[in-house]
DRENROMI-445434 format. One record per residue (C-alpha): x, y, z. Coordinates in Angstrom, 2 decimals, m for minus. Layout:
# residues N
+---------+---------+---------+
:       u :       v :       w :
+---------+---------+---------+
:       X :       Y :       Z :
...
+---------+---------+---------+
//
This chain:
# residues 277
+---------+---------+---------+
:       u :       v :       w :
+---------+---------+---------+
:  120.44 :  110.10 :  119.64 :
:  119.74 :  108.15 :  116.43 :
:  121.30 :  104.97 :  117.84 :
:  119.34 :  105.33 :  121.07 :
:  116.09 :  105.66 :  119.12 :
:  116.95 :  102.59 :  117.05 :
:  117.67 :  100.54 :  120.18 :
:  114.31 :  101.57 :  121.58 :
:  112.58 :  100.49 :  118.36 :
:  114.25 :   97.08 :  118.50 :
:  113.22 :   96.72 :  122.13 :
:  109.61 :   97.45 :  121.18 :
:  109.72 :   94.93 :  118.32 :
:  111.00 :   92.08 :  120.43 :
:  108.63 :   92.92 :  123.26 :
:  105.45 :   92.75 :  121.17 :
:  103.82 :   89.44 :  120.30 :
:  103.13 :   90.18 :  116.63 :
:  106.85 :   89.96 :  115.83 :
:  106.91 :   86.33 :  116.97 :
:  103.58 :   85.61 :  115.29 :
:  105.09 :   86.87 :  112.02 :
:  108.06 :   84.52 :  112.30 :
:  105.74 :   81.67 :  113.26 :
:  103.54 :   82.39 :  110.22 :
:  106.57 :   82.09 :  107.91 :
:  107.49 :   78.74 :  109.44 :
:  103.91 :   77.45 :  109.18 :
:  103.67 :   78.40 :  105.48 :
:  107.02 :   76.73 :  104.84 :
:  105.86 :   73.65 :  106.70 :
:  102.61 :   73.38 :  104.75 :
:  104.41 :   73.63 :  101.39 :
:  107.07 :   71.10 :  102.38 :
:  104.67 :   68.61 :  103.94 :
:  102.39 :   68.76 :  100.89 :
:  105.34 :   68.17 :   98.58 :
:  106.70 :   65.38 :  100.77 :
:  103.51 :   63.32 :  100.54 :
:  102.35 :   64.18 :   97.02 :
:  105.16 :   65.88 :   95.13 :
:  107.28 :   62.86 :   94.25 :
:  104.59 :   61.08 :   92.27 :
:  103.67 :   64.25 :   90.35 :
:  107.28 :   65.10 :   89.48 :
:  108.11 :   61.58 :   88.40 :
:  105.00 :   61.41 :   86.20 :
:  105.72 :   64.74 :   84.51 :
:  109.37 :   64.01 :   83.84 :
:  109.25 :   60.29 :   83.12 :
:  109.98 :   60.80 :   79.42 :
:  112.80 :   63.25 :   80.12 :
:  114.67 :   60.63 :   82.12 :
:  115.04 :   58.64 :   78.90 :
:  116.90 :   61.52 :   77.26 :
:  118.71 :   63.23 :   80.16 :
:  120.73 :   62.10 :   83.13 :
:  119.70 :   63.68 :   86.43 :
:  121.97 :   63.61 :   89.45 :
:  120.03 :   62.96 :   92.65 :
:  116.27 :   63.07 :   93.11 :
:  114.19 :   65.36 :   90.94 :
:  112.14 :   66.40 :   93.96 :
:  114.98 :   67.80 :   96.03 :
:  115.87 :   70.66 :   98.33 :
:  116.77 :   73.06 :   95.53 :
:  113.40 :   72.59 :   93.85 :
:  111.59 :   73.05 :   97.15 :
:  113.49 :   76.28 :   97.89 :
:  112.45 :   77.58 :   94.47 :
:  108.82 :   76.63 :   95.17 :
:  109.00 :   78.32 :   98.56 :
:  110.35 :   81.46 :   96.89 :
:  107.35 :   81.51 :   94.56 :
:  104.92 :   80.84 :   97.41 :
:  106.34 :   83.21 :  100.01 :
:  107.16 :   86.08 :   97.67 :
:  103.54 :   87.22 :   98.10 :
:  102.96 :   86.19 :  101.70 :
:  106.28 :   87.52 :  103.03 :
:  105.78 :   91.16 :  101.98 :
:  102.24 :   91.00 :  103.37 :
:  103.56 :   89.82 :  106.74 :
:  106.31 :   92.43 :  106.67 :
:  103.94 :   95.25 :  105.73 :
:  101.62 :   94.45 :  108.61 :
:  104.53 :   94.13 :  111.03 :
:  106.33 :   97.30 :  109.94 :
:  103.26 :   99.52 :  109.65 :
:  102.46 :   98.61 :  113.25 :
:  105.67 :  100.33 :  114.33 :
:  104.03 :  103.63 :  113.38 :
:  100.30 :  103.05 :  113.86 :
:  100.92 :  101.90 :  117.45 :
:  102.49 :  105.29 :  118.20 :
:   99.35 :  107.04 :  116.97 :
:   97.00 :  104.63 :  118.75 :
:   98.78 :  104.80 :  122.13 :
:   99.44 :  108.55 :  121.72 :
:  103.10 :  108.09 :  122.62 :
:  104.32 :  110.58 :  120.03 :
:  103.47 :  113.54 :  122.23 :
:  105.39 :  112.03 :  125.14 :
:  108.35 :  111.25 :  122.92 :
:  108.65 :  114.79 :  121.64 :
:  108.46 :  116.29 :  125.12 :
:  112.06 :  115.10 :  125.22 :
:  114.87 :  116.59 :  123.09 :
:  114.08 :  114.34 :  120.12 :
:  114.08 :  115.71 :  116.60 :
:  111.35 :  114.63 :  114.22 :
:  113.86 :  113.79 :  111.50 :
:  115.88 :  111.55 :  113.82 :
:  112.73 :  109.83 :  115.07 :
:  111.28 :  108.98 :  111.66 :
:  114.62 :  108.00 :  110.12 :
:  115.21 :  105.60 :  113.01 :
:  111.82 :  104.04 :  112.22 :
:  112.72 :  103.53 :  108.59 :
:  116.20 :  102.20 :  109.35 :
:  114.93 :   99.67 :  111.88 :
:  112.20 :   98.62 :  109.45 :
:  114.85 :   97.95 :  106.80 :
:  117.00 :   96.05 :  109.29 :
:  113.98 :   94.01 :  110.34 :
:  113.27 :   93.14 :  106.71 :
:  116.83 :   91.88 :  106.22 :
:  116.57 :   89.87 :  109.44 :
:  113.27 :   88.25 :  108.45 :
:  114.53 :   87.53 :  104.93 :
:  117.66 :   85.90 :  106.38 :
:  115.40 :   83.84 :  108.66 :
:  113.39 :   82.74 :  105.61 :
:  116.52 :   81.83 :  103.64 :
:  118.06 :   79.88 :  106.52 :
:  114.94 :   77.92 :  107.44 :
:  113.97 :   77.16 :  103.84 :
:  117.45 :   75.85 :  103.01 :
:  117.75 :   73.78 :  106.19 :
:  114.24 :   72.31 :  106.08 :
:  114.25 :   71.64 :  102.33 :
:  117.63 :   69.92 :  102.29 :
:  116.85 :   67.98 :  105.46 :
:  113.57 :   66.58 :  104.09 :
:  114.40 :   66.22 :  100.40 :
:  118.18 :   66.10 :  100.08 :
:  120.12 :   67.71 :   97.25 :
:  120.05 :   67.32 :   93.50 :
:  119.84 :   69.09 :   90.16 :
:  117.23 :   71.82 :   89.77 :
:  114.59 :   71.83 :   87.05 :
:  112.62 :   75.05 :   86.51 :
:  109.98 :   75.82 :   83.91 :
:  110.26 :   79.42 :   82.69 :
:  109.09 :   79.57 :   79.08 :
:  111.00 :   76.29 :   78.69 :
:  112.51 :   73.63 :   80.95 :
:  115.78 :   74.91 :   82.41 :
:  118.28 :   72.57 :   84.06 :
:  120.89 :   73.52 :   86.66 :
:  123.39 :   71.37 :   88.49 :
:  123.25 :   71.24 :   92.27 :
:  126.22 :   73.61 :   92.62 :
:  124.87 :   76.09 :   90.07 :
:  121.40 :   75.94 :   91.61 :
:  122.73 :   76.93 :   95.02 :
:  124.50 :   79.95 :   93.54 :
:  121.41 :   81.07 :   91.63 :
:  119.19 :   80.63 :   94.68 :
:  121.54 :   82.83 :   96.72 :
:  121.41 :   85.59 :   94.10 :
:  117.61 :   85.21 :   93.94 :
:  117.32 :   85.84 :   97.68 :
:  119.55 :   88.92 :   97.43 :
:  117.65 :   90.29 :   94.42 :
:  114.29 :   89.58 :   96.00 :
:  115.43 :   91.31 :   99.16 :
:  115.32 :   94.67 :   97.37 :
:  111.64 :   94.05 :   96.58 :
:  110.97 :   93.30 :  100.25 :
:  112.74 :   96.52 :  101.28 :
:  110.54 :   98.48 :   98.88 :
:  107.34 :   96.98 :  100.32 :
:  108.57 :   97.69 :  103.84 :
:  109.20 :  101.36 :  103.11 :
:  105.80 :  101.66 :  101.39 :
:  104.04 :  100.21 :  104.44 :
:  105.77 :  102.65 :  106.79 :
:  104.83 :  105.56 :  104.52 :
:  101.21 :  104.37 :  104.38 :
:  101.16 :  104.23 :  108.18 :
:  102.36 :  107.85 :  108.35 :
:   99.59 :  108.93 :  105.97 :
:   96.68 :  106.85 :  107.30 :
:   97.68 :  106.47 :  110.99 :
:   94.96 :  103.93 :  111.86 :
:   96.18 :  100.31 :  112.01 :
:   93.34 :   98.42 :  110.32 :
:   92.97 :  100.95 :  107.51 :
:   96.73 :  100.86 :  106.95 :
:   96.73 :   97.04 :  106.73 :
:   93.91 :   97.16 :  104.18 :
:   95.74 :   99.78 :  102.13 :
:   98.98 :   97.79 :  102.29 :
:   97.21 :   94.61 :  101.22 :
:   95.52 :   96.42 :   98.34 :
:   98.88 :   97.87 :   97.26 :
:  100.44 :   94.40 :   97.28 :
:   97.58 :   92.79 :   95.33 :
:   97.42 :   95.70 :   92.89 :
:  101.17 :   95.47 :   92.28 :
:  101.09 :   91.73 :   91.67 :
:   98.18 :   92.07 :   89.26 :
:   99.91 :   94.76 :   87.21 :
:  103.07 :   92.66 :   87.16 :
:  101.31 :   90.15 :   84.93 :
:   99.81 :   92.77 :   82.61 :
:  101.48 :   94.37 :   79.61 :
:  101.21 :   98.12 :   80.23 :
:  101.27 :   98.74 :   76.47 :
:  104.18 :  101.13 :   76.83 :
:  107.88 :  100.38 :   76.54 :
:  108.65 :  103.14 :   79.01 :
:  106.19 :  101.88 :   81.64 :
:  107.19 :   98.26 :   81.17 :
:  110.79 :   99.21 :   81.90 :
:  110.43 :  101.98 :   84.48 :
:  107.22 :  101.29 :   86.43 :
:  107.96 :   99.84 :   89.87 :
:  105.49 :   96.98 :   89.30 :
:  107.79 :   95.58 :   86.60 :
:  110.81 :   95.53 :   88.89 :
:  109.69 :   93.39 :   91.81 :
:  110.24 :   89.95 :   90.27 :
:  113.82 :   90.45 :   89.06 :
:  114.84 :   87.42 :   91.14 :
:  113.23 :   85.20 :   88.48 :
:  115.95 :   86.21 :   85.99 :
:  118.37 :   83.96 :   87.88 :
:  116.45 :   80.86 :   86.79 :
:  116.80 :   81.43 :   83.07 :
:  119.67 :   79.65 :   81.29 :
:  121.51 :   82.96 :   80.78 :
:  121.20 :   85.60 :   83.47 :
:  120.51 :   89.06 :   82.03 :
:  122.83 :   90.86 :   84.44 :
:  122.36 :   94.23 :   82.78 :
:  118.57 :   94.03 :   83.19 :
:  118.84 :   92.75 :   86.77 :
:  121.25 :   95.57 :   87.67 :
:  119.00 :   98.19 :   86.07 :
:  115.90 :   96.88 :   87.87 :
:  117.71 :   96.69 :   91.22 :
:  119.13 :  100.21 :   91.05 :
:  115.82 :  101.68 :   89.91 :
:  113.87 :   99.87 :   92.63 :
:  116.39 :  101.10 :   95.21 :
:  115.83 :  104.66 :   93.98 :
:  112.05 :  104.18 :   94.34 :
:  112.62 :  102.86 :   97.86 :
:  114.73 :  105.84 :   98.92 :
:  112.29 :  108.29 :   97.30 :
:  109.35 :  106.72 :   99.12 :
:  111.20 :  106.90 :  102.45 :
:  112.09 :  110.55 :  101.87 :
:  108.49 :  111.33 :  100.94 :
:  107.18 :  109.64 :  104.08 :
:  109.76 :  111.42 :  106.24 :
:  108.80 :  114.77 :  104.72 :
:  105.11 :  114.17 :  105.46 :
:  105.84 :  113.19 :  109.05 :
:  108.08 :  116.18 :  109.70 :
:  105.57 :  118.63 :  108.24 :
:  102.54 :  117.18 :  110.05 :
:  101.41 :  118.51 :  113.39 :
:  101.26 :  115.98 :  116.20 :
:   97.72 :  115.05 :  117.17 :
+---------+---------+---------+
//
């Protein structure tokens, strides 16, 4: 039964237009960033790093595919969860709007199987969209800008060879994926609580903005700065420091995964206990 419900969810996703609009939006944002960098980025990079060329040897162009992938990560790491939250919450709010829940449960479908299939498909969709982002960003960036050493400014200028940059970018996508999964689960849970599409989108957007604002603020507590979910969502940035703090990255990833599972269980509990309207 669970697999049948998941197949139905995938059928619904690929039938609705907003799924394709979401993928198109990702491509458009990527295109805008890359086109802007293509026409203006070279002059800015060369001006900023002119003096460094006298002291360091750089292999390849400074404005290259690796740098553009890093810039895309910084740009899309806010827009991507927003797109995903709108897309995923629609999986649930549409059921309430079209009043298809009643028809679904006239059949021998258990509430727990139904809601778990929603969450599982939402997680699978997130992985699919993230893979789409990774593939298109790598292909487009390398095609337009070629390859070369990566320069990143995080507290200081950090330099990575082309080979090392690729490895760190891969780990950054994997680490960031856990943040995307968390946002996806939150959006589904919000949809269960609020039910109405527009109100859910507003709540999801507020949650995303609120989280990103708190990320930049010192919570004035060692416990909160280490354990609050808002301090865990940018762990992917650790891979662009000279030395990767693997212990911190592992702690953040495991804790964020626990928050994700807890949020999904909470949303499932609310759905199972609610009466159908």
